[in-house]
C-alpha positions in Angstrom: -112.1 -118.6 -17.7 -115.0 -118.2 -20.6 -117.7 -116.0 -19.1 -121.4 -115.8 -19.9 -123.9 -112.9 -21.4 -127.2 -112.9 -21.3 -129.1 -109.9 -23.1 -132.8 -109.3 -21.6 -134.8 -109.3 -24.6 -138.0 -107.4 -22.5 -135.3 -104.9 -21.7 -132.9 -104.2 -24.7 -134.1 -101.3 -26.5 -131.7 -102.1 -29.9 -129.8 -99.4 -29.5 -126.7 -100.7 -31.0 -124.6 -99.1 -28.5 -122.9 -102.7 -27.1 -122.1 -103.3 -30.7 -120.6 -100.2 -31.6 -118.3 -99.8 -28.3 -117.3 -103.6 -27.7 -113.4 -103.8 -28.0 -113.9 -107.2 -29.3 -116.5 -107.3 -31.5 -118.9 -109.4 -29.7 -121.9 -108.4 -30.5 -124.1 -108.0 -33.8 -127.4 -107.5 -35.2 -128.8 -110.5 -37.8 -131.5 -107.8 -39.0 -131.7 -103.9 -38.3 -133.4 -103.4 -35.1 -133.2 -106.9 -33.7 -132.0 -107.9 -30.6 -127.8 -108.2 -30.4 -126.6 -111.5 -30.7 -123.2 -112.4 -29.0 -120.8 -114.6 -30.7 -117.1 -115.5 -30.2 -117.2 -115.5 -26.4 -113.5 -117.1 -25.8 -111.9 -113.6 -26.6 -114.1 -111.4 -24.4 -111.8 -109.7 -21.7 -114.3 -109.1 -19.3 -113.5 -105.1 -19.8 -117.2 -104.5 -18.7 -117.8 -101.8 -21.7 -120.9 -103.2 -22.7 -122.6 -103.6 -19.2 -121.8 -100.1 -18.2 -122.8 -98.2 -21.6 -126.4 -100.6 -21.7 -128.8 -97.9 -21.0 -131.5 -100.3 -19.7 -129.0 -102.8 -18.1 -130.0 -105.3 -20.4 -126.9 -107.0 -20.8 -125.9 -109.4 -17.9 -122.6 -110.3 -18.1 -121.4 -113.4 -15.6 -118.0 -111.1 -14.7 -120.2 -108.3 -13.2 -122.9 -109.1 -10.9 -125.0 -106.1 -10.0 -122.9 -105.0 -7.2 -119.8 -104.5 -9.5 -122.3 -101.8 -11.4 -122.3 -98.6 -10.0 -124.1 -95.2 -11.2 -121.6 -92.2 -11.8 -122.4 -89.2 -9.8 -122.4 -86.8 -12.2 -122.8 -83.9 -9.6 -119.3 -85.2 -8.8 -117.5 -84.3 -11.7 -114.7 -82.3 -11.7 -114.6 -79.3 -14.4 -112.0 -79.6 -16.7 -110.2 -76.8 -15.1 -110.9 -78.0 -11.9 -108.8 -81.3 -13.2 -106.0 -79.6 -14.1 -105.5 -77.2 -11.3 -105.2 -80.5 -9.2 -102.6 -81.7 -11.9 -101.0 -78.4 -11.4 -100.9 -78.3 -7.7 -99.6 -82.2 -7.2 -95.7 -81.8 -6.6 -93.2 -84.7 -5.7 -92.8 -84.2 -1.6 -89.8 -85.0 -0.2 -89.8 -83.2 3.5 -92.4 -84.8 5.7 -93.9 -84.3 9.1 -92.9 -87.0 11.9 -96.7 -88.2 11.4 -97.7 -91.8 10.5 -100.3 -92.0 7.3 -103.3 -93.7 8.5 -103.9 -97.0 7.1 -107.9 -96.1 5.7 -105.7 -93.1 4.0 -103.3 -95.7 2.1 -106.3 -98.1 1.0 -108.1 -95.0 -0.2 -105.1 -94.6 -2.4 -104.7 -98.3 -3.6 -108.4 -98.0 -4.5 -107.7 -95.1 -7.0 -105.1 -96.9 -8.3 -106.9 -99.8 -9.1 -109.5 -98.1 -11.0 -106.8 -97.3 -13.9 -107.0 -98.9 -16.8 -104.8 -101.8 -17.8 -103.2 -103.7 -20.6 -106.0 -106.0 -22.3 -107.6 -105.5 -19.1 -105.4 -108.0 -17.1 -105.7 -105.8 -13.8 -102.7 -108.0 -12.9 -101.1 -104.6 -10.9 -100.1 -105.7 -7.0 -99.2 -103.5 -3.8 -96.8 -104.3 -1.2 -97.3 -101.5 1.5 -94.2 -100.9 3.9 -94.6 -99.1 7.0 -92.0 -101.3 9.3 -89.1 -98.8 9.8 -86.7 -101.5 10.1 -87.7 -102.7 6.4 -87.5 -99.1 4.9 -84.1 -98.5 6.8 -83.2 -102.0 5.0 -84.7 -100.5 1.8 -82.9 -97.0 2.1 -79.4 -98.9 2.5 -80.1 -101.3 -0.3 -80.9 -98.5 -2.6 -77.6 -96.9 -1.5 -75.5 -99.9 -1.9 -77.1 -100.1 -5.2 -76.0 -96.5 -6.1 -72.3 -97.2 -4.8 -72.1 -100.2 -7.2 -73.4 -98.2 -10.2 -70.4 -95.5 -9.0 -68.1 -98.4 -9.2 -69.0 -99.6 -12.8 -68.9 -96.4 -14.0 -65.7 -95.0 -12.7 -64.0 -98.2 -13.4 -61.7 -97.9 -16.8 -61.0 -101.6 -17.0 -64.8 -102.6 -17.3 -65.9 -99.2 -19.0 -66.4 -101.0 -22.4 -69.0 -103.5 -20.8 -70.8 -100.9 -19.2 -71.4 -99.2 -22.3 -72.6 -101.9 -23.6 -75.0 -102.6 -21.1 -76.1 -99.1 -20.6 -76.9 -98.6 -24.3 -77.9 -95.3 -25.1 -78.5 -94.5 -21.5 -75.1 -94.6 -20.4 -74.5 -90.7 -20.8 -77.5 -90.5 -18.6 -76.0 -92.4 -15.8 -72.8 -90.9 -16.1 -74.4 -87.3 -15.5 -76.0 -88.6 -12.7 -72.8 -90.3 -10.8 -71.9 -86.9 -9.2 -75.6 -86.7 -7.7 -75.4 -90.8 -6.6 -72.2 -89.8 -5.0 -73.4 -87.0 -2.9 -76.6 -89.3 -1.7 -74.1 -91.8 -0.8 -72.0 -89.8 1.6 -75.0 -88.2 3.3 -76.6 -91.6 3.9 -73.3 -92.8 5.3 -73.2 -89.6 7.8 -76.9 -90.4 8.9 -78.7 -88.4 6.3 -81.7 -90.3 4.5 -81.9 -88.6 1.2 -83.1 -92.2 -0.3 -86.4 -92.3 1.7 -86.3 -89.0 3.4 -87.6 -90.4 6.7 -91.1 -91.1 4.8 -93.5 -93.5 6.9 -94.7 -95.4 4.6 -93.5 -96.7 0.8 -96.3 -98.5 -1.9 -94.6 -101.0 -4.2 -96.5 -101.7 -7.5 -95.3 -105.3 -8.8 -96.5 -107.8 -11.8 -96.2 -110.9 -13.1 -93.1 -110.6 -15.6 -95.3 -112.6 -17.9 -98.3 -110.0 -18.0 -98.7 -108.2 -21.4 -98.1 -104.5 -20.5 -97.5 -105.1 -17.3 -95.3 -102.1 -16.7 -97.4 -100.1 -18.6 -100.2 -101.1 -16.3 -98.7 -100.1 -13.5 -97.4 -96.5 -14.5 -100.9 -95.4 -15.4 -102.0 -96.8 -11.4 -98.9 -95.1 -10.3 -100.5 -91.6 -11.6 -103.8 -92.2 -10.0 -102.3 -92.8 -6.6 -100.0 -89.8 -6.8 -103.4 -87.6 -7.7 -105.0 -89.1 -4.9 -102.1 -88.8 -2.5 -102.3 -84.8 -3.1 -106.1 -85.2 -2.6 -106.0 -86.5 1.0 -103.3 -83.8 2.0 -100.7 -86.4 1.9 -97.3 -86.2 -0.3 -94.9 -88.1 -2.2 -92.6 -88.7 -5.1 -91.8 -91.9 -7.2 -88.4 -93.0 -6.9 -86.7 -94.6 -9.5 -83.7 -95.4 -7.6 -85.6 -97.5 -4.6 -86.9 -99.6 -7.7 -83.7 -100.3 -9.6 -82.4 -101.7 -5.7 -86.0 -103.7 -5.7 -85.4 -105.3 -8.9 -81.8 -105.9 -8.2 -81.0 -106.8 -4.6 -82.3 -110.5 -4.1 -82.7 -110.3 -0.6 -84.1 -107.3 -0.3 -87.3 -108.8 -2.9 -87.2 -111.9 0.0 -87.7 -109.1 2.8 -90.3 -107.1 1.4 -92.0 -110.4 0.0 -92.1 -109.9 -3.7 -93.6 -113.1 -5.4 -91.3 -115.1 -7.2 -91.4 -114.2 -11.1 -92.9 -110.8 -10.0 -91.2 -107.7 -10.7 -91.6 -104.2 -8.9 -92.2 -101.6 -11.9 -93.4 -98.5 -9.5 -92.4 -97.5 -6.6 -94.5 -94.5 -4.4 -93.3 -92.9 -1.0 -95.6 -91.5 0.8 -96.4 -89.0 4.1 -97.6 -85.9 5.6 -95.9 -83.0 4.1 -94.2 -80.8 6.4 -94.4 -77.6 4.2 -97.8 -76.6 1.5 -96.8 -75.2 -2.0 -98.7 -72.1 -2.8 -97.8 -71.9 -6.1 -97.4 -73.9 -9.2 -94.2 -73.8 -11.6 -94.5 -73.5 -15.3 -93.2 -76.5 -17.6 -91.5 -76.2 -20.7 -94.1 -75.8 -23.9 -94.7 -79.6 -25.1 -93.3 -80.6 -28.6 -96.2 -81.4 -30.4 -96.3 -83.0 -34.4 -99.7 -82.6 -35.7 -100.2 -85.0 -38.9 
């Protein structure tokens, strides 16, 4: 739907910020010092930059009524050191207390996730929150089944050429992970959940497969979610193995209600940490090329 944009001439201070900041180049000035004009609205992606950057609020965009615009509280802005300390402190948590996560906490996490940038401002990321223990157990079982299938494929010498062709450059990494998967499979058979680690909540991030940059948008949302999770005193981890099961197992897709033509691109397992980390671990120095 093509939006409408109105510029209130009595409020416009002709600063030109909207002209310089609009990623679609919708605004221009016919003469220097004149009120900007809007052209080619059909390519507007309704990102909100113009409404957010206009100092006097002279731009009225149909996609952003007044209750969509919020004043930034500068006093609540963390310093760069505080942001860095939050990033340092966040760790993947796999040992949880036997305690449910409150609905309000989960909603807070999703609220942070939805504020992440999205490709072409599609805002197409959707969420499935799984708290039902039966479904969580089925999800862990399905993940174990997928690992078993992968291990059998890699271990079978007759179909190795086919596996190499399908896996491509990732084949060596898959082979290296086989012992790890075999241990997880054995643990699960013995009643030890090394898939979800008895966590009370799983959040799946999904989008229509046709969405441009849908997978990238989900990863940005997940990062927001992990930082909010930590700030709430919760913990969790990103599970690529569970994600694999959600993408491959049709029965699991139906069970969790993944819409047709949608693909799960992110999986965050969440709970209250049993232990608290008091130290952060240094990472490898980055490899950077300066051009």
